[in-house]
C-alpha positions as CSV (number, residue, x, y, z in Angstrom):
1,X,120.5,178.9,107.8
2,X,122.4,176.0,106.2
3,X,124.8,175.9,109.2
4,X,121.8,175.5,111.5
5,X,120.4,172.5,109.7
6,X,120.6,169.3,111.8
7,X,120.8,167.4,108.5
8,X,124.3,168.8,108.0
9,X,125.5,167.6,111.5
10,X,124.0,164.1,111.8
11,X,125.1,160.8,110.2
12,X,121.6,160.1,109.0
13,X,121.7,163.5,107.2
14,X,118.1,164.4,108.1
15,X,116.6,167.0,110.5
16,X,115.5,170.6,110.2
17,X,117.0,173.9,111.4
18,X,117.7,175.0,115.0
19,X,116.6,178.5,116.1
20,X,120.1,179.2,117.4
21,X,123.4,177.4,116.9
22,X,126.5,177.7,119.1
23,X,129.8,175.8,118.4
24,X,132.1,175.5,121.4
25,X,135.8,174.5,121.4
26,X,136.6,174.8,125.1
27,X,135.2,173.3,128.3
28,X,134.5,176.8,129.6
29,X,132.6,177.8,126.5
30,X,130.6,174.6,126.7
31,X,129.5,175.1,130.4
32,X,128.8,178.7,129.8
33,X,126.7,178.1,126.7
34,X,124.6,175.4,128.4
35,X,124.2,177.5,131.6
36,X,123.1,180.6,129.7
37,X,120.7,178.6,127.5
38,X,119.1,177.0,130.6
39,X,119.0,180.4,132.5
40,X,117.1,181.8,129.5
41,X,114.5,179.0,129.7
42,X,115.3,178.0,126.1
43,X,115.2,174.4,124.9
44,X,118.7,172.9,124.6
45,X,120.0,170.2,122.3
46,X,123.6,169.2,122.7
47,X,125.2,167.7,119.6
48,X,128.7,166.4,118.9
49,X,129.1,163.7,116.2
50,X,125.4,163.4,115.6
51,X,125.7,159.6,115.1
52,X,122.8,158.6,117.4
53,X,120.3,161.4,116.8
54,X,117.2,161.7,114.7
55,X,115.6,165.2,114.7
56,X,112.2,166.2,113.3
57,X,112.0,167.8,109.8
58,X,110.6,170.9,111.4
59,X,113.9,171.3,113.3
60,X,114.6,172.2,116.9
61,X,112.9,175.2,118.5
62,X,115.7,176.2,120.7
63,X,119.5,176.4,120.9
64,X,121.9,173.7,119.6
65,X,125.2,173.6,121.4
66,X,127.7,171.7,119.2
67,X,130.6,170.3,121.2
68,X,133.9,170.5,119.3
69,X,136.4,170.1,122.1
70,X,139.4,167.9,121.5
71,X,142.3,166.4,123.3
72,X,143.7,163.2,124.8
73,X,145.7,163.5,128.0
74,X,147.6,160.8,130.0
75,X,146.6,161.3,133.7
76,X,148.7,158.4,135.1
77,X,150.8,155.6,133.8
78,X,151.9,152.5,135.8
79,X,153.6,149.3,134.9
80,X,150.4,147.7,133.8
81,X,147.8,150.4,133.1
82,X,147.3,153.9,131.6
83,X,144.6,156.3,132.8
84,X,143.7,158.7,130.0
85,X,141.3,161.7,129.8
86,X,139.6,162.5,126.6
87,X,137.6,165.7,125.7
88,X,133.9,165.0,125.0
89,X,134.1,166.3,121.4
90,X,137.1,164.2,120.4
91,X,136.2,161.8,117.6
92,X,135.9,158.3,119.2
93,X,137.6,156.3,116.5
94,X,140.6,158.6,116.7
95,X,140.9,157.6,120.4
96,X,140.7,153.9,119.5
97,X,143.3,154.3,116.8
98,X,145.7,156.2,119.2
99,X,145.3,153.5,121.9
100,X,146.2,150.8,119.4
101,X,149.4,152.6,118.3
102,X,150.3,153.0,122.0
103,X,149.9,149.2,122.6
104,X,147.0,149.8,125.0
105,X,144.1,147.4,125.1
106,X,140.5,147.6,126.2
107,X,138.7,149.6,123.4
108,X,140.1,148.0,120.2
109,X,136.9,146.1,119.6
110,X,135.1,149.5,119.5
111,X,136.9,150.5,116.3
112,X,134.9,152.3,113.6
113,X,132.1,153.4,115.8
114,X,131.1,156.9,114.7
115,X,130.5,159.9,116.9
116,X,132.2,161.6,119.8
117,X,133.9,160.3,122.9
118,X,131.4,162.1,125.1
119,X,128.5,160.0,123.7
120,X,130.1,156.7,124.6
121,X,129.1,156.6,128.3
122,X,125.7,158.1,127.5
123,X,124.8,155.1,125.3
124,X,127.2,152.6,127.0
125,X,128.5,152.1,123.5
126,X,129.6,148.5,122.7
127,X,130.4,146.0,120.0
128,X,132.1,142.6,119.6
129,X,132.1,141.7,123.3
130,X,133.2,145.0,124.7
131,X,131.4,148.1,125.9
132,X,132.6,151.4,127.4
133,X,131.6,150.4,131.0
134,X,134.4,147.8,131.0
135,X,137.2,150.5,130.6
136,X,135.5,153.6,132.1
137,X,137.2,155.1,135.1
138,X,134.9,158.1,135.5
139,X,133.5,161.1,133.6
140,X,133.4,164.8,134.4
141,X,130.0,166.4,133.6
142,X,128.2,169.7,133.9
143,X,125.2,169.1,136.2
144,X,122.4,171.3,134.8
145,X,120.3,171.0,138.0
146,X,123.0,171.9,140.5
147,X,125.0,174.2,138.2
148,X,128.4,172.6,138.9
149,X,131.0,170.3,137.5
150,X,130.9,166.9,139.1
151,X,132.6,163.5,138.6
152,X,130.6,160.4,138.0
153,X,131.9,156.8,138.3
154,X,130.6,153.8,136.5
155,X,128.6,152.9,139.5
156,X,127.0,156.4,139.5
157,X,126.1,156.0,135.8
158,X,124.1,152.8,136.5
159,X,125.0,151.3,133.1
160,X,122.6,149.0,131.3
161,X,122.5,147.6,127.8
162,X,123.1,150.7,125.5
163,X,121.8,152.7,128.5
164,X,122.9,154.8,131.4
165,X,121.4,157.2,134.0
166,X,122.4,160.0,131.6
167,X,120.4,158.6,128.7
168,X,117.4,158.0,131.0
169,X,117.4,161.7,131.9
170,X,116.4,162.6,128.3
171,X,112.7,162.9,127.8
172,X,111.0,160.2,125.7
173,X,108.2,162.5,124.8
174,X,108.4,163.7,121.2
175,X,107.2,167.2,122.2
176,X,109.2,167.8,125.4
177,X,112.0,169.9,123.8
178,X,113.0,171.2,127.2
179,X,114.4,167.8,128.0
180,X,115.9,167.0,124.6
181,X,119.3,166.9,126.3
182,X,120.2,165.1,129.6
183,X,120.7,166.5,133.0
184,X,124.4,165.8,132.9
185,X,126.5,167.2,129.9
186,X,129.7,165.2,129.5
187,X,132.9,167.3,129.5
188,X,135.6,164.6,129.6
189,X,135.8,160.8,129.7
190,X,138.5,159.0,131.7
191,X,139.4,155.5,130.6
192,X,141.7,152.9,132.2
193,X,143.5,151.0,129.5
194,X,145.9,148.0,129.9
195,X,149.5,147.8,128.7
196,X,149.7,144.6,126.7
197,X,151.9,145.7,123.9
198,X,151.1,144.3,120.5
199,X,148.6,141.6,121.6
200,X,145.1,141.6,123.1
201,X,142.5,138.9,124.0
202,X,139.5,138.3,121.7
203,X,136.2,137.9,123.6
204,X,133.6,137.6,120.9
205,X,132.9,134.6,118.7
206,X,132.3,136.4,115.4
207,X,135.5,138.4,115.8
208,X,137.5,135.3,116.8
209,X,136.3,133.5,113.7
210,X,137.2,136.4,111.5
211,X,140.6,136.5,113.1
212,X,140.9,132.7,112.8
213,X,141.8,132.3,116.5
214,X,140.1,130.5,119.5
215,X,137.8,132.5,121.6
216,X,139.8,134.0,124.5
217,X,143.1,133.7,122.6
218,X,145.2,136.8,121.8
219,X,145.8,138.4,118.5
220,X,147.8,141.4,117.3
221,X,146.1,144.7,118.3
222,X,146.4,146.3,114.9
223,X,145.0,143.1,113.3
224,X,142.0,143.2,115.7
225,X,141.3,146.8,114.8
226,X,141.5,146.3,111.0
227,X,139.3,143.2,111.3
228,X,136.7,145.0,113.3
229,X,136.7,147.8,110.7
230,X,136.3,145.3,108.0
231,X,133.4,143.6,109.7
232,X,131.7,146.9,110.4
233,X,132.2,148.1,106.8
234,X,130.7,144.9,105.5
235,X,127.5,145.8,107.4
236,X,127.6,149.5,106.3
237,X,128.6,150.6,109.8
238,X,131.7,152.6,108.9
239,X,130.9,156.1,107.6
240,X,131.4,156.6,103.8
241,X,129.8,159.7,102.1
242,X,129.5,157.8,98.8
243,X,127.7,154.8,100.4
244,X,124.0,155.4,101.3
245,X,124.1,152.3,103.4
246,X,126.1,154.3,105.9
247,X,123.8,157.3,106.0
248,X,122.2,156.1,109.2
249,X,122.3,156.2,112.9
250,X,124.0,152.8,113.0
251,X,121.9,150.0,114.6
252,X,118.4,151.5,114.8
253,X,117.0,148.9,117.3
254,X,118.7,147.4,120.3
255,X,118.9,143.6,120.7
256,X,116.0,142.8,123.0
257,X,116.6,141.2,126.4
258,X,113.7,139.0,127.2
259,X,112.6,136.4,129.8
260,X,113.7,132.8,128.9
261,X,110.0,131.7,128.4
262,X,109.6,134.4,125.7
263,X,112.8,133.2,124.0
264,X,111.5,129.7,124.1
265,X,108.6,130.6,121.8
266,X,111.1,131.3,119.0
267,X,112.4,128.7,116.5
268,X,115.5,126.9,117.7
269,X,117.6,128.6,115.0
270,X,116.9,132.1,116.5
271,X,120.2,133.4,117.9
272,X,120.4,133.7,121.7
273,X,123.2,135.3,123.6
274,X,124.2,135.4,127.2
275,X,124.7,139.0,128.4
276,X,126.5,140.8,131.2
277,X,124.2,143.9,131.5
278,X,123.2,145.3,134.8
279,X,120.4,143.3,136.4
280,X,121.3,140.2,134.4
281,X,120.2,136.9,135.8
282,X,119.6,133.4,134.6
283,X,116.0,134.2,133.7
284,X,116.7,136.5,130.8
285,X,118.5,136.2,127.5
286,X,119.5,138.5,124.6
287,X,118.1,138.0,121.2
288,X,119.2,139.2,117.8
289,X,117.1,142.1,116.6
290,X,118.5,141.7,113.1
291,X,117.3,138.0,113.0
292,X,113.8,139.0,114.3
293,X,113.5,141.7,111.6
294,X,114.7,139.5,108.8
295,X,112.5,136.6,109.8
296,X,109.4,138.9,110.1
297,X,109.7,139.5,106.4
298,X,111.8,142.7,106.4
299,X,114.9,141.8,104.5
300,X,118.0,143.8,103.5
301,X,116.9,146.8,101.3
302,X,113.3,146.7,102.5
303,X,111.7,149.9,101.2
304,X,113.9,150.4,98.1
305,X,111.4,148.6,95.8
306,X,108.3,150.5,96.8
307,X,106.9,147.9,99.1
308,X,103.4,148.6,100.3
309,X,103.3,151.4,102.9
310,X,106.9,152.5,102.3
311,X,108.3,155.8,101.0
312,X,109.1,155.3,97.4
313,X,112.7,154.3,98.0
314,X,113.8,157.5,99.8
315,X,114.5,155.5,102.9
316,X,115.1,151.8,103.5
317,X,116.7,149.1,105.6
318,X,120.4,148.9,104.6
319,X,121.2,146.6,101.8
320,X,124.0,145.2,104.0
321,X,122.4,144.8,107.4
322,X,118.7,144.8,108.5
323,X,119.5,146.7,111.7
324,X,120.4,149.9,110.0
325,X,117.8,152.3,108.8
326,X,119.2,154.4,105.9
327,X,118.7,157.6,104.0
328,X,119.0,156.8,100.3
329,X,120.0,160.4,99.5
330,X,116.8,162.4,99.7
331,X,115.0,161.0,102.7
332,X,113.3,163.1,105.4
333,X,113.1,162.2,109.1
334,X,109.5,161.4,108.5
335,X,110.5,158.8,105.8
336,X,112.9,157.1,108.2
337,X,110.3,157.0,111.0
338,X,107.8,155.5,108.6
339,X,110.1,152.5,107.7
340,X,111.1,152.1,111.4
341,X,107.5,152.0,112.4
342,X,106.6,149.4,109.8
343,X,109.5,147.2,110.9
344,X,108.8,147.5,114.7
345,X,105.1,146.8,114.3
346,X,105.8,143.9,111.9
347,X,108.2,142.3,114.4
348,X,105.7,142.7,117.2
349,X,103.0,141.1,115.2
350,X,105.2,138.2,114.1
351,X,107.1,137.4,117.3
352,X,105.3,139.3,120.1
353,X,108.4,141.3,120.9
354,X,108.5,145.1,120.7
355,X,111.8,146.4,119.5
356,X,113.2,149.6,121.2
357,X,114.9,152.3,119.1
358,X,118.6,153.0,120.0
359,X,119.0,156.6,118.7
360,X,117.6,159.6,120.6
361,X,114.4,160.8,118.8
362,X,113.8,164.5,119.0
363,X,110.4,165.8,118.0
364,X,109.4,162.5,116.4
365,X,108.3,159.1,117.6
366,X,107.4,155.7,116.0
367,X,103.8,155.1,115.2
368,X,101.6,152.0,115.8
């Protein structure tokens, strides 16, 4: 039963057992396991790296299919670009590390992000001025409705901020276990990377400062990667089994995108960012969820000292970054949900802005 515990397969290290557990190492095994589970009418939960998943303490009443496929293949190489295909179960940071050693740019700012490659288009994973939509060529998926393998382009995926049509096909209801996984199960991810050799442009202010270069200037690829890893580690966002600040799902809340008139109600010092997400126009702006949380009174480590309504130190905000919700070694999913609910409700009361969870919640939901 230990093998079936979601806590052993998620970065937050919480979650109860699954009724059935299937590990697949080939694409054929993956499509067959998903098709057979659907044909049997059994709830399906697809797991790979488990970095963006929070499952109830009671577990999952159905079949978990764990994707352990691996491989990076060069599909086409021209004078300027390389088109690669990556298996869905391949660890994402290994792909980034490989691209840097090959002198290929486009994903170096996404170094250190935990989880599998197949999850990156589902969440439109991003950091430091880059997201997967900028380099994605296409993906191959198993369509659970039409029972076939199809190819989806970036346009088909209808990317948004940490969002895609795939993520939107997952049920938001805490009890709808039959829609715990999306309609489209990612098999492979195709990326278009650029041959720039040892240098790459820097497109994010914080990263440029850390590199001591002007925004838009170029820096050595390997130096960019190591700097990003350092920045992420300083926030507890690089996995370390000895550091409870990394026992999390990463950023628990997305940075809210709000109308300009809502942003105008905040103090002048509240960070505001332009954004390139789908549907962006001059009437909206992105805010810092971390700033909103901190300035609503929820500081780094909130929950560790037994603050009123918390869970006796079993779960807390990270001591390094207010966006991460952490398991201090003995937390349950219920503990994490309690802290997240306190923070979300406190931010709404203070600023009138309702934060949205980034991880997929299975069998649980935040409470008012």
